[in-house]
C-alpha positions as semicolon CSV with decimal commas, in nm:
position;residue;x (nm);y (nm);z (nm)
1;M;-0,113;8,862;0,977
2;R;-0,132;8,531;1,074
3;M;0,166;8,349;1,005
4;K;0,313;8,199;0,699
5;R;0,378;7,909;0,556
6;K;0,793;7,978;0,541
7;D;0,775;8,072;0,983
8;L;0,582;7,767;1,043
9;K;0,824;7,528;0,859
10;E;1,085;7,769;1,131
11;L;0,897;7,700;1,387
12;H;0,875;7,311;1,375
13;L;1,278;7,329;1,363
14;K;1,323;7,476;1,679
15;T;1,424;7,273;2,002
16;P;1,137;7,303;2,303
17;T;1,339;7,560;2,490
18;E;1,400;7,777;2,139
19;L;0,954;7,774;2,180
20;T;0,932;7,785;2,523
21;E;1,155;8,101;2,501
22;L;0,949;8,288;2,160
23;L;0,595;8,214;2,404
24;K;0,726;8,395;2,656
25;K;0,857;8,674;2,447
26;T;0,510;8,574;2,274
27;E;0,277;8,629;2,531
28;Q;0,488;8,957;2,710
29;E;0,416;9,128;2,343
30;F;0,039;8,992;2,382
31;I;0,003;9,163;2,695
32;K;0,148;9,468;2,557
33;A;-0,032;9,503;2,234
34;G;-0,372;9,440;2,463
35;L;-0,274;9,765;2,671
36;E;-0,186;9,976;2,381
37;L;-0,459;9,910;2,244
38;R;-0,678;9,975;2,571
39;M;-0,513;10,305;2,577
40;G;-0,581;10,417;2,204
41;K;-0,177;10,359;2,193
42;I;-0,163;10,158;1,833
43;K;-0,448;10,177;1,529
44;N;-0,348;9,767;1,408
45;W;-0,702;9,652;1,657
46;R;-0,584;9,325;1,500
47;L;-0,289;9,237;1,652
48;P;-0,426;9,096;1,991
49;A;-0,582;8,855;1,812
50;T;-0,271;8,738;1,620
51;K;-0,071;8,753;1,916
52;R;-0,290;8,506;2,050
53;H;-0,276;8,327;1,752
54;E;0,083;8,273;1,732
55;I;0,089;8,164;2,081
56;A;-0,164;7,851;1,974
57;Q;0,009;7,798;1,742
58;I;0,359;7,768;1,932
59;K;0,170;7,540;2,190
60;S;0,071;7,312;1,977
61;I;0,411;7,204;1,809
62;A;0,541;7,248;2,133
63;R;0,330;6,976;2,251
64;Q;0,366;6,757;1,961
65;K;0,738;6,784;2,009
66;E;0,699;6,681;2,359
67;A;0,480;6,383;2,197
68;K;0,754;6,271;2,025
């Protein structure tokens, strides 16, 4: 499931260091979800794509904060 509007607003309020920590955590979840999908352990086959989308959103917000 995509991030909701409330979640995106919360991301915009985070500091750059909090965003990098969240990015690392989300990337680890993405890797884990991909492995579990290949092994057949998870039923939600959209989870890796959702995590990839979240990573892109976090990176975009971090880049916007850098530009300011």
